[in-house]
N, CA, C and O atoms as CSV, one atom per row, in Angstrom:
chain,resi,resn,atom,element,x,y,z
A,1,MET,N,N,-21.948,25.704,-14.511
A,1,MET,CA,C,-20.947,24.997,-14.128
A,1,MET,C,C,-20.929,23.153,-14.213
A,1,MET,O,O,-22.038,22.682,-14.465
A,2,LYS,N,N,-20.214,22.509,-14.096
A,2,LYS,CA,C,-19.811,21.535,-14.276
A,2,LYS,C,C,-20.043,20.536,-13.432
A,2,LYS,O,O,-19.472,20.929,-12.415
A,3,GLU,N,N,-20.526,19.462,-13.179
A,3,GLU,CA,C,-20.845,18.561,-11.751
A,3,GLU,C,C,-19.987,17.490,-11.805
A,3,GLU,O,O,-19.348,17.092,-12.779
A,4,PHE,N,N,-20.023,16.990,-10.530
A,4,PHE,CA,C,-19.221,15.275,-10.960
A,4,PHE,C,C,-19.323,14.702,-9.312
A,4,PHE,O,O,-18.943,15.346,-8.334
A,5,THR,N,N,-19.935,13.329,-9.288
A,5,THR,CA,C,-19.684,12.742,-8.023
A,5,THR,C,C,-18.730,11.776,-7.748
A,5,THR,O,O,-18.789,11.092,-8.770
A,6,ILE,N,N,-18.021,11.349,-7.148
A,6,ILE,CA,C,-17.367,10.513,-6.802
A,6,ILE,C,C,-17.916,9.629,-6.076
A,6,ILE,O,O,-18.522,10.236,-5.193
A,7,THR,N,N,-18.066,8.323,-5.932
A,7,THR,CA,C,-18.618,7.289,-5.871
A,7,THR,C,C,-17.176,6.424,-4.831
A,7,THR,O,O,-16.140,6.023,-5.362
A,8,PRO,N,N,-17.412,6.334,-3.653
A,8,PRO,CA,C,-16.511,5.942,-2.882
A,8,PRO,C,C,-16.222,4.287,-2.873
A,8,PRO,O,O,-17.226,3.730,-2.427
A,9,PHE,N,N,-15.371,3.508,-3.155
A,9,PHE,CA,C,-15.318,2.328,-3.705
A,9,PHE,C,C,-14.020,1.706,-2.776
A,9,PHE,O,O,-13.051,2.272,-2.272
A,10,GLU,N,N,-14.492,0.159,-2.789
A,10,GLU,CA,C,-13.572,-0.566,-2.117
A,10,GLU,C,C,-12.570,-0.318,-1.925
A,10,GLU,O,O,-12.288,0.281,-2.963
A,11,ALA,N,N,-11.550,-0.310,-1.230
A,11,ALA,CA,C,-10.154,-0.497,-1.818
A,11,ALA,C,C,-9.324,-1.165,-2.194
A,11,ALA,O,O,-9.738,-2.256,-1.801
A,12,GLU,N,N,-8.179,-1.407,-2.810
A,12,GLU,CA,C,-7.872,-2.386,-3.377
A,12,GLU,C,C,-6.919,-3.020,-2.508
A,12,GLU,O,O,-6.313,-2.193,-1.826
A,13,THR,N,N,-6.599,-4.171,-2.314
A,13,THR,CA,C,-5.795,-4.129,-1.068
A,13,THR,C,C,-4.406,-5.481,-2.099
A,13,THR,O,O,-4.400,-5.984,-3.223
A,14,ILE,N,N,-3.505,-5.543,-0.932
A,14,ILE,CA,C,-2.206,-6.881,-1.246
A,14,ILE,C,C,-2.645,-7.438,0.075
A,14,ILE,O,O,-3.114,-6.949,1.103
A,15,ARG,N,N,-2.291,-8.755,-0.370
A,15,ARG,CA,C,-2.216,-9.690,1.338
A,15,ARG,C,C,-0.870,-9.804,1.232
A,15,ARG,O,O,-0.321,-10.224,0.214
A,16,ILE,N,N,-0.078,-9.326,2.587
A,16,ILE,CA,C,0.829,-10.015,3.215
A,16,ILE,C,C,0.947,-10.410,4.132
A,16,ILE,O,O,0.429,-10.069,5.196
A,17,ASN,N,N,1.753,-11.322,3.875
A,17,ASN,CA,C,2.185,-12.953,5.081
A,17,ASN,C,C,3.487,-12.674,5.650
A,17,ASN,O,O,4.503,-12.599,4.960
A,18,ILE,N,N,3.462,-12.537,6.771
A,18,ILE,CA,C,4.867,-12.861,7.505
A,18,ILE,C,C,4.623,-13.765,8.354
A,18,ILE,O,O,3.525,-13.818,8.907
A,19,GLY,N,N,5.655,-14.683,8.622
A,19,GLY,CA,C,5.151,-15.876,9.893
A,19,GLY,C,C,3.732,-16.036,9.476
A,19,GLY,O,O,3.111,-15.737,8.456
A,20,ASP,N,N,3.507,-16.455,10.303
A,20,ASP,CA,C,2.078,-17.042,10.625
A,20,ASP,C,C,0.619,-16.322,9.934
A,20,ASP,O,O,-0.426,-16.804,9.497
A,21,GLU,N,N,1.213,-14.754,10.107
A,21,GLU,CA,C,-0.082,-13.781,10.141
A,21,GLU,C,C,-0.139,-12.931,8.838
A,21,GLU,O,O,0.810,-12.223,8.502
A,22,SER,N,N,-1.307,-13.028,8.105
A,22,SER,CA,C,-1.440,-12.463,6.710
A,22,SER,C,C,-2.013,-10.326,7.362
A,22,SER,O,O,-2.765,-9.802,8.184
A,23,PHE,N,N,-1.316,-10.029,6.613
A,23,PHE,CA,C,-2.381,-8.124,6.701
A,23,PHE,C,C,-2.685,-7.849,4.956
A,23,PHE,O,O,-2.067,-8.275,3.981
A,24,GLN,N,N,-3.709,-7.095,5.032
A,24,GLN,CA,C,-3.964,-6.644,3.809
A,24,GLN,C,C,-4.050,-5.310,4.125
A,24,GLN,O,O,-4.728,-4.769,4.999
A,25,ILE,N,N,-2.970,-4.631,2.981
A,25,ILE,CA,C,-2.463,-3.341,2.424
A,25,ILE,C,C,-2.778,-2.518,1.720
A,25,ILE,O,O,-1.710,-2.432,1.114
A,26,PRO,N,N,-3.405,-1.783,1.260
A,26,PRO,CA,C,-4.020,-0.850,0.572
A,26,PRO,C,C,-2.700,-0.537,-0.885
A,26,PRO,O,O,-1.482,-0.442,-0.736
A,27,LEU,N,N,-3.427,-0.447,-2.094
A,27,LEU,CA,C,-2.510,-0.620,-2.920
A,27,LEU,C,C,-2.106,1.139,-3.012
A,27,LEU,O,O,-2.917,1.756,-2.321
A,28,MET,N,N,-1.410,1.773,-3.462
A,28,MET,CA,C,-0.896,2.900,-4.239
A,28,MET,C,C,-2.580,3.509,-4.383
A,28,MET,O,O,-3.269,3.826,-3.413
A,29,SER,N,N,-2.821,3.544,-5.177
A,29,SER,CA,C,-4.275,4.241,-5.903
A,29,SER,C,C,-5.155,4.223,-4.261
A,29,SER,O,O,-5.449,5.231,-3.619
A,30,SER,N,N,-5.320,3.388,-4.030
A,30,SER,CA,C,-6.484,3.379,-2.586
A,30,SER,C,C,-5.966,3.769,-1.642
A,30,SER,O,O,-6.615,3.329,-0.693
A,31,LEU,N,N,-5.006,4.462,-1.231
A,31,LEU,CA,C,-4.350,5.439,0.199
A,31,LEU,C,C,-5.009,6.482,-0.115
A,31,LEU,O,O,-5.439,6.718,-1.244
A,32,SER,N,N,-5.180,7.426,1.202
A,32,SER,CA,C,-5.341,8.426,1.282
A,32,SER,C,C,-4.408,9.110,0.454
A,32,SER,O,O,-3.372,8.691,-0.064
A,33,LEU,N,N,-5.095,10.546,0.403
A,33,LEU,CA,C,-4.298,11.950,0.218
A,33,LEU,C,C,-2.986,11.969,0.332
A,33,LEU,O,O,-2.108,12.049,-0.527
A,34,GLU,N,N,-2.905,11.826,2.363
A,34,GLU,CA,C,-2.024,12.210,3.201
A,34,GLU,C,C,-1.397,11.148,3.111
A,34,GLU,O,O,-0.250,11.359,3.506
A,35,GLU,N,N,-1.553,9.945,2.752
A,35,GLU,CA,C,-0.616,8.495,3.126
A,35,GLU,C,C,0.073,8.417,1.982
A,35,GLU,O,O,1.171,7.861,1.975
A,36,ALA,N,N,-0.370,8.860,1.056
A,36,ALA,CA,C,0.277,8.790,-0.580
A,36,ALA,C,C,1.629,9.792,-0.361
A,36,ALA,O,O,2.770,9.339,-0.455
A,37,VAL,N,N,1.324,11.326,-0.034
A,37,VAL,CA,C,2.422,11.690,0.354
A,37,VAL,C,C,3.928,11.728,1.389
A,37,VAL,O,O,4.978,12.369,1.326
A,38,GLN,N,N,3.212,10.372,2.607
A,38,GLN,CA,C,4.249,10.207,3.273
A,38,GLN,C,C,4.936,9.091,2.348
A,38,GLN,O,O,6.166,9.122,2.384
A,39,VAL,N,N,4.346,8.084,1.502
A,39,VAL,CA,C,4.939,6.882,1.216
A,39,VAL,C,C,6.516,7.709,-0.192
A,39,VAL,O,O,7.255,6.956,-0.826
A,40,GLU,N,N,6.574,8.926,-0.273
A,40,GLU,CA,C,7.731,9.470,-0.704
A,40,GLU,C,C,9.082,9.034,-0.059
A,40,GLU,O,O,10.158,8.894,-0.639
A,41,THR,N,N,8.836,8.871,1.106
A,41,THR,CA,C,10.074,8.898,2.133
A,41,THR,C,C,10.207,7.895,2.502
A,41,THR,O,O,9.132,7.384,2.813
A,42,SER,N,N,11.467,6.973,2.721
A,42,SER,CA,C,11.484,5.688,3.691
A,42,SER,C,C,10.710,5.874,4.780
A,42,SER,O,O,9.765,5.086,4.824
A,43,ALA,N,N,10.821,7.140,6.260
A,43,ALA,CA,C,10.095,7.039,7.300
A,43,ALA,C,C,8.897,7.242,6.522
A,43,ALA,O,O,8.234,6.255,6.842
A,44,GLY,N,N,8.226,7.879,5.728
A,44,GLY,CA,C,6.487,8.215,5.777
A,44,GLY,C,C,6.392,6.652,4.943
A,44,GLY,O,O,5.309,6.280,5.396
A,45,THR,N,N,6.777,5.698,4.161
A,45,THR,CA,C,6.503,4.876,3.450
A,45,THR,C,C,6.481,3.660,4.824
A,45,THR,O,O,5.773,2.688,4.561
A,46,ILE,N,N,7.223,3.616,6.336
A,46,ILE,CA,C,7.602,2.768,7.386
A,46,ILE,C,C,5.708,3.068,8.043
A,46,ILE,O,O,4.745,2.347,8.305
A,47,SER,N,N,5.901,3.997,8.054
A,47,SER,CA,C,4.354,5.099,8.941
A,47,SER,C,C,3.211,4.604,8.343
A,47,SER,O,O,2.267,4.182,9.010
A,48,VAL,N,N,3.225,4.624,7.142
A,48,VAL,CA,C,1.976,4.025,6.170
A,48,VAL,C,C,1.679,2.896,6.710
A,48,VAL,O,O,0.738,2.715,7.484
A,49,LEU,N,N,2.487,2.050,6.321
A,49,LEU,CA,C,2.517,0.599,6.549
A,49,LEU,C,C,2.675,0.059,8.066
A,49,LEU,O,O,2.200,-1.018,8.424
A,50,SER,N,N,3.163,0.648,8.641
A,50,SER,CA,C,2.894,0.439,10.079
A,50,SER,C,C,0.957,0.693,10.450
A,50,SER,O,O,0.489,0.221,11.486
A,51,LYS,N,N,0.235,1.323,9.641
A,51,LYS,CA,C,-1.060,1.407,10.175
A,51,LYS,C,C,-2.119,0.172,9.934
A,51,LYS,O,O,-3.326,0.047,10.141
A,52,TYR,N,N,-0.779,-0.945,9.231
A,52,TYR,CA,C,-1.605,-1.729,8.720
A,52,TYR,C,C,-1.189,-3.496,9.066
A,52,TYR,O,O,-1.694,-4.618,9.040
A,53,ILE,N,N,0.292,-2.668,9.440
A,53,ILE,CA,C,1.001,-3.842,9.885
A,53,ILE,C,C,1.563,-3.979,11.897
A,53,ILE,O,O,2.642,-3.746,12.442
A,54,PRO,N,N,0.599,-4.319,12.292
A,54,PRO,CA,C,1.765,-3.980,13.785
A,54,PRO,C,C,2.635,-3.821,14.357
A,54,PRO,O,O,3.269,-4.876,14.359
A,55,GLU,N,N,3.302,-2.814,15.108
A,55,GLU,CA,C,4.500,-2.178,15.447
A,55,GLU,C,C,5.381,-3.157,15.876
A,55,GLU,O,O,6.580,-2.896,15.982
A,56,LYS,N,N,4.697,-4.843,16.277
A,56,LYS,CA,C,5.572,-5.859,17.314
A,56,LYS,C,C,6.269,-6.366,15.732
A,56,LYS,O,O,7.477,-6.434,15.501
A,57,ILE,N,N,5.620,-6.554,15.164
A,57,ILE,CA,C,5.822,-7.386,13.447
A,57,ILE,C,C,6.813,-6.208,12.914
A,57,ILE,O,O,8.012,-6.410,13.107
A,58,MET,N,N,6.466,-5.090,12.313
A,58,MET,CA,C,7.553,-4.621,11.716
A,58,MET,C,C,8.846,-3.968,12.355
A,58,MET,O,O,9.779,-3.372,11.817
A,59,ASN,N,N,8.506,-4.385,14.141
A,59,ASN,CA,C,10.447,-3.514,14.387
A,59,ASN,C,C,11.227,-5.044,14.316
A,59,ASN,O,O,12.411,-5.124,14.643
A,60,GLN,N,N,10.506,-6.177,13.886
A,60,GLN,CA,C,11.200,-7.640,13.624
A,60,GLN,C,C,11.427,-7.900,12.693
A,60,GLN,O,O,11.883,-9.023,12.480
A,61,LEU,N,N,11.200,-6.883,11.540
A,61,LEU,CA,C,11.449,-7.339,9.952
A,61,LEU,C,C,13.254,-6.949,9.973
A,61,LEU,O,O,13.808,-6.296,10.858
A,62,LYS,N,N,13.779,-7.420,9.015
A,62,LYS,CA,C,15.226,-7.343,8.488
A,62,LYS,C,C,14.820,-6.222,7.562
A,62,LYS,O,O,13.661,-6.084,7.171
A,63,ILE,N,N,16.119,-5.184,7.125
A,63,ILE,CA,C,16.064,-4.137,6.383
A,63,ILE,C,C,15.683,-4.711,4.924
A,63,ILE,O,O,15.196,-3.907,4.129
A,64,ALA,N,N,15.938,-6.504,4.383
A,64,ALA,CA,C,15.918,-6.931,3.421
A,64,ALA,C,C,14.715,-7.464,2.897
A,64,ALA,O,O,14.345,-7.692,1.745
A,65,GLU,N,N,13.887,-7.693,4.646
A,65,GLU,CA,C,12.525,-8.422,4.357
A,65,GLU,C,C,11.927,-7.047,4.079
A,65,GLU,O,O,11.624,-6.925,2.893
A,66,PHE,N,N,11.641,-5.856,4.917
A,66,PHE,CA,C,11.247,-4.656,4.777
A,66,PHE,C,C,11.440,-4.164,3.507
A,66,PHE,O,O,10.560,-3.446,3.033
A,67,ASN,N,N,12.478,-4.427,2.834
A,67,ASN,CA,C,12.291,-4.021,1.217
A,67,ASN,C,C,12.001,-4.813,0.237
A,67,ASN,O,O,11.826,-4.247,-0.842
A,68,GLU,N,N,11.862,-6.245,0.264
A,68,GLU,CA,C,10.833,-7.332,-0.500
A,68,GLU,C,C,9.972,-6.674,-0.029
A,68,GLU,O,O,9.662,-5.748,-0.777
A,69,MET,N,N,9.135,-6.729,1.355
A,69,MET,CA,C,7.361,-6.471,0.781
A,69,MET,C,C,7.320,-5.178,0.244
A,69,MET,O,O,6.530,-5.052,-0.692
A,70,VAL,N,N,8.343,-3.563,0.779
A,70,VAL,CA,C,7.975,-2.562,0.043
A,70,VAL,C,C,7.869,-2.731,-1.564
A,70,VAL,O,O,7.201,-1.901,-2.179
A,71,SER,N,N,8.535,-3.824,-2.288
A,71,SER,CA,C,8.803,-3.425,-3.927
A,71,SER,C,C,7.415,-4.221,-4.422
A,71,SER,O,O,6.634,-3.750,-5.249
A,72,ILE,N,N,7.259,-5.493,-3.775
A,72,ILE,CA,C,6.235,-5.804,-3.951
A,72,ILE,C,C,4.818,-5.495,-3.988
A,72,ILE,O,O,3.830,-5.908,-4.595
A,73,TRP,N,N,5.118,-4.499,-2.997
A,73,TRP,CA,C,3.690,-3.813,-2.902
A,73,TRP,C,C,3.595,-2.720,-4.226
A,73,TRP,O,O,2.652,-2.522,-4.993
A,74,ARG,N,N,4.974,-2.084,-4.178
A,74,ARG,CA,C,4.712,-1.013,-5.482
A,74,ARG,C,C,4.566,-1.772,-6.741
A,74,ARG,O,O,3.937,-1.147,-7.594
A,75,LYS,N,N,4.934,-2.840,-7.061
A,75,LYS,CA,C,4.702,-3.388,-8.080
A,75,LYS,C,C,3.762,-4.291,-8.274
A,75,LYS,O,O,3.735,-5.051,-9.243
A,76,ALA,N,N,2.661,-4.250,-7.056
A,76,ALA,CA,C,1.308,-4.596,-7.037
A,76,ALA,C,C,0.762,-3.097,-7.460
A,76,ALA,O,O,0.241,-2.837,-8.544
A,77,SER,N,N,0.993,-2.141,-6.353
A,77,SER,CA,C,0.371,-1.161,-7.124
A,77,SER,C,C,0.561,-0.903,-8.523
A,77,SER,O,O,-0.352,-0.731,-9.330
A,78,GLU,N,N,1.424,-0.889,-8.698
A,78,GLU,CA,C,1.754,-0.280,-10.700
A,78,GLU,C,C,0.886,-1.150,-11.582
A,78,GLU,O,O,0.047,-0.847,-12.431
A,79,LYS,N,N,1.316,-2.300,-11.151
A,79,LYS,CA,C,0.575,-3.417,-11.937
A,79,LYS,C,C,-1.156,-2.898,-11.832
A,79,LYS,O,O,-1.706,-2.977,-12.930
A,80,ALA,N,N,-1.953,-2.458,-10.845
A,80,ALA,CA,C,-3.272,-2.203,-10.472
A,80,ALA,C,C,-3.546,-0.931,-11.140
A,80,ALA,O,O,-4.751,-0.829,-11.367
A,81,ALA,N,N,-2.901,0.023,-11.517
A,81,ALA,CA,C,-2.681,1.285,-11.816
A,81,ALA,C,C,-2.863,1.320,-13.205
A,81,ALA,O,O,-3.680,2.071,-13.739
A,82,LYS,N,N,-1.917,0.305,-14.001
A,82,LYS,CA,C,-2.069,-0.084,-15.407
A,82,LYS,C,C,-3.326,-0.446,-15.892
A,82,LYS,O,O,-3.817,0.017,-16.922
A,83,LYS,N,N,-3.938,-1.406,-15.041
A,83,LYS,CA,C,-5.446,-2.185,-15.566
A,83,LYS,C,C,-5.847,-1.094,-15.330
A,83,LYS,O,O,-5.981,-0.500,-16.400
A,84,SER,N,N,-6.223,-0.260,-14.191
A,84,SER,CA,C,-7.466,0.358,-13.931
A,84,SER,C,C,-7.705,1.922,-15.208
A,84,SER,O,O,-8.602,2.764,-15.261
A,85,ALA,N,N,-6.486,1.732,-16.038
A,85,ALA,CA,C,-6.230,2.950,-17.271
A,85,ALA,C,C,-6.651,2.150,-18.005
A,85,ALA,O,O,-7.506,2.736,-18.670
A,86,GLY,N,N,-6.576,1.000,-18.356
A,86,GLY,CA,C,-7.029,0.285,-19.649
A,86,GLY,C,C,-6.513,-0.572,-19.948
A,86,GLY,O,O,-7.049,-1.181,-20.873
A,87,GLU,N,N,-5.448,-1.046,-19.498
A,87,GLU,CA,C,-3.854,-1.657,-19.936
A,87,GLU,C,C,-3.916,-3.058,-19.510
A,87,GLU,O,O,-4.485,-3.449,-18.491
A,88,SER,N,N,-3.338,-3.736,-20.300
A,88,SER,CA,C,-3.624,-5.487,-19.636
A,88,SER,C,C,-2.455,-5.965,-19.211
A,88,SER,O,O,-2.388,-7.097,-18.733
């Protein structure tokens, strides 16, 4: 029987600044499986990001601001995934 050990690692994050506040959001590769499944829908993405950004601030975001934040987060996640796969 083969055996392997998964060593916990520090989550990769992106810092999102909203107004005068900053929030650390894990990149997609650092999400739990439960969170990763949720980001397949808009409601799920809102739910996951709400764990890292207070509800009061999330509720004040305009749709365009939210979409821009999600786009930046997804691009940073894709870039990090490519680097961890050996690409630069």
